[in-house]
Structure formats: C-alpha cells, structure tokens
C-alpha positions in Angstrom: 2.4 -14.2 33.9 2.1 -12.3 30.6 0.4 -9.0 30.4 -1.2 -9.8 26.9 -2.2 -13.2 25.5 0.0 -14.6 22.7 -2.8 -14.3 20.2 -3.0 -10.5 20.7 0.8 -10.1 20.5 0.8 -12.1 17.2 -1.9 -9.9 15.8 0.0 -6.8 16.8 3.1 -8.2 15.1 1.1 -8.9 11.9 -0.3 -5.4 12.0 3.2 -3.8 12.4 4.7 -5.9 9.5 1.8 -5.1 7.2 2.0 -1.4 8.0 5.8 -1.4 7.3 4.9 -2.9 3.9 2.7 0.2 3.3 -0.8 -1.4 3.8 -3.6 0.7 5.3 -5.2 -0.1 8.6 -8.4 -0.8 6.6 -6.7 -3.4 4.5 -5.1 -5.0 7.5 -8.4 -5.0 9.4 -10.1 -6.7 6.5 -7.6 -9.5 6.5 -7.6 -10.0 10.2 -11.4 -10.2 10.2 -11.1 -13.5 8.3 -9.5 -15.1 11.4 -11.7 -16.6 14.1 -11.8 -14.5 17.2 -9.2 -15.2 19.8 -7.0 -17.3 17.4 -3.5 -16.1 16.6 -2.6 -16.0 12.9 -0.7 -19.1 11.8 1.9 -19.4 9.1 -0.8 -20.5 6.7 -2.9 -17.5 7.6 0.1 -15.2 7.0 0.8 -16.8 3.6 -2.9 -16.3 2.6 -2.9 -12.7 3.7 0.4 -11.8 2.1 -0.6 -13.5 -1.1 -3.8 -11.4 -1.2 -1.7 -8.2 -0.6 1.0 -9.0 -3.2 -0.9 -7.5 -6.2 -1.7 -4.3 -4.3 1.9 -3.9 -3.2 3.2 -4.6 -6.7 0.9 -1.9 -8.1 2.2 0.6 -5.5 5.8 -0.3 -6.4 5.2 0.2 -10.1 3.4 3.5 -9.5 6.2 4.8 -7.3 8.8 3.8 -9.9 6.8 5.6 -12.6 6.5 8.7 -10.4 10.3 8.6 -9.8 10.9 8.6 -13.5 8.4 11.4 -14.1 10.0 13.5 -11.4 13.4 13.2 -13.2 11.8 14.8 -16.2 10.7 17.9 -14.2 13.8 18.5 -12.2 15.2 21.9 -13.2 12.2 22.7 -15.4 10.1 24.5 -12.9 7.1 25.0 -15.3 4.8 22.1 -14.2 2.8 22.9 -17.3 -0.9 22.3 -17.0 -1.1 21.3 -20.7 1.5 18.5 -20.8 2.9 17.8 -17.4 2.7 14.0 -16.6 2.5 14.8 -12.9 -0.1 17.5 -12.7 -2.1 16.7 -15.9 -1.5 13.1 -17.0 -2.6 12.5 -20.6 -3.4 16.2 -21.0 -6.9 15.6 -19.5 -7.3 19.3 -18.6 -6.5 20.3 -22.2 -9.4 18.3 -23.6 -12.7 19.9 -24.3 -15.7 18.5 -22.4 
C-alpha cells in the first residue's frame, strides 16, 4: 500500500521541476489550480503549463545574461556611480530632474 496517492506524487514532481526552473510557488499554484481536484497532471497538462511558463523563463534568462554583461563592466571599477551605473541607476533615472 502506498503512503500517498499517485496524483499527489505527480503534483509534487511537477512542483519540484517547476521550482528547479526558477518558477515561484505562486506561479506553480496558479498552473495547478487549472487541474481538476484529485487528478494527476497528464503529459498534455504539462505541455500546456510549460508552454505558459516559457515566455516568463525566457525573459528571466535574457535579464540574467544582461546582468552578467553589466557586471563585467563594473569589475575592478569599484565606483558604482549613481549617475551612470547600469546596475544601480539604469538609464540615469536618478540624474533626471522631476
């Protein structure tokens, strides 16, 4: 006899995979709420959920790559200038008058 129903174990597996992809628990909960209670996610459900997450994940990847490149510009500088630092003051927002 299994301690947990297969549907619960499948949901836990989906949660763990989604967390490893960097999704928040709120995003995962929202996706799982689209499934009928007590039913384990199917391959079709997974494809639908992962397709919905794809754009968000791509945005995160692009932001991390951009951050990596910006960090390379600051290594060794040490100034972190508030007037033109792309990390602390992107677009010189703090230098603009209200």
